[in-house]
C-alpha positions as CSV (number, residue, x, y, z in Angstrom):
1,X,-24.1,140.0,-71.8
2,X,-22.5,138.2,-68.8
3,X,-21.0,134.9,-69.3
4,X,-22.1,132.0,-67.0
5,X,-18.5,130.9,-66.1
6,X,-19.7,127.8,-64.0
7,X,-21.8,126.5,-66.9
8,X,-18.9,127.0,-69.5
9,X,-16.6,125.3,-67.0
10,X,-18.7,122.2,-66.6
11,X,-18.9,122.1,-70.4
12,X,-15.1,122.2,-70.8
13,X,-14.9,119.4,-68.0
14,X,-17.5,117.2,-69.9
15,X,-15.5,117.7,-73.2
16,X,-12.4,116.6,-71.3
17,X,-14.0,113.4,-70.1
18,X,-15.5,112.8,-73.5
19,X,-12.1,113.5,-75.2
20,X,-10.4,111.0,-72.7
21,X,-12.9,108.3,-73.3
22,X,-12.6,108.6,-77.3
23,X,-8.8,108.4,-76.9
24,X,-9.2,105.3,-74.8
25,X,-11.4,103.6,-77.2
26,X,-9.2,104.3,-80.3
27,X,-7.3,101.0,-80.2
28,X,-10.6,99.2,-80.1
29,X,-11.8,100.9,-83.1
30,X,-8.8,100.1,-85.0
31,X,-9.1,96.5,-83.8
32,X,-12.7,96.5,-85.1
33,X,-11.9,98.1,-88.5
34,X,-9.3,95.3,-88.9
35,X,-11.8,92.5,-88.2
36,X,-14.5,94.1,-90.3
37,X,-12.3,95.0,-93.4
38,X,-10.3,93.0,-96.0
39,X,-6.6,93.1,-95.3
40,X,-5.9,95.3,-98.4
41,X,-8.6,97.9,-97.2
42,X,-7.3,97.8,-93.7
43,X,-3.6,98.5,-94.8
44,X,-4.7,101.2,-97.2
45,X,-6.6,103.1,-94.4
46,X,-4.0,102.2,-91.6
47,X,-1.9,105.3,-92.2
48,X,-4.7,107.7,-92.3
49,X,-6.2,106.1,-89.1
50,X,-2.8,106.5,-87.2
51,X,-2.4,109.9,-88.5
52,X,-5.9,111.0,-87.3
53,X,-5.5,109.3,-84.0
54,X,-2.2,111.0,-83.4
55,X,-3.4,114.4,-84.3
56,X,-6.3,113.7,-81.8
57,X,-4.1,112.9,-79.0
58,X,-1.8,115.9,-79.7
59,X,-4.8,118.2,-79.8
60,X,-5.9,116.7,-76.3
61,X,-2.6,117.3,-74.8
62,X,-2.6,120.9,-76.4
63,X,-6.0,121.9,-74.9
64,X,-6.0,120.1,-71.5
65,X,-2.3,119.8,-70.5
66,X,0.5,121.5,-72.3
67,X,0.5,124.1,-75.0
68,X,2.1,122.4,-77.8
69,X,1.5,125.2,-80.5
70,X,4.3,127.8,-80.4
71,X,3.1,130.5,-82.7
72,X,4.3,133.7,-81.2
73,X,7.9,135.0,-80.4
74,X,6.9,135.1,-76.7
75,X,6.0,131.2,-76.9
76,X,9.3,130.5,-78.3
77,X,11.2,132.7,-75.7
78,X,9.4,130.8,-72.9
79,X,10.5,127.4,-74.1
80,X,14.2,128.6,-74.8
81,X,14.3,130.2,-71.4
82,X,12.6,127.6,-69.1
83,X,13.3,124.5,-71.4
84,X,9.7,123.1,-71.0
85,X,6.3,123.8,-72.6
86,X,3.8,126.1,-71.1
87,X,0.7,124.8,-69.2
88,X,-2.3,125.1,-71.4
89,X,-4.6,128.1,-70.8
90,X,-7.7,126.0,-70.5
91,X,-5.9,123.7,-68.0
92,X,-5.1,126.8,-65.8
93,X,-8.8,128.0,-66.1
94,X,-10.1,124.7,-64.9
95,X,-7.8,124.3,-62.0
96,X,-8.7,127.9,-61.0
97,X,-12.4,127.2,-61.7
98,X,-12.6,130.6,-63.5
99,X,-12.6,131.5,-67.1
């Protein structure tokens, strides 16, 4: 069954826009959480909140900008040789407009 590349590229681009928007509103959600909860509740959730937000930002970078995950020897060799992270595969696909 053939894959409709253009359709899937549009889905990934929409996902990138949605992810960017969600990352931008994270500080507002944290402020809202602070305003709606007691100081004790807020402090107990703050570490979890920051951890989840940092993880989300790293995942966004990993998918749409640079490959942060180094899970093969080839990935490690690339980083050691060129002293930088690889460009994410999805970013290459979106730039080339081809999956």
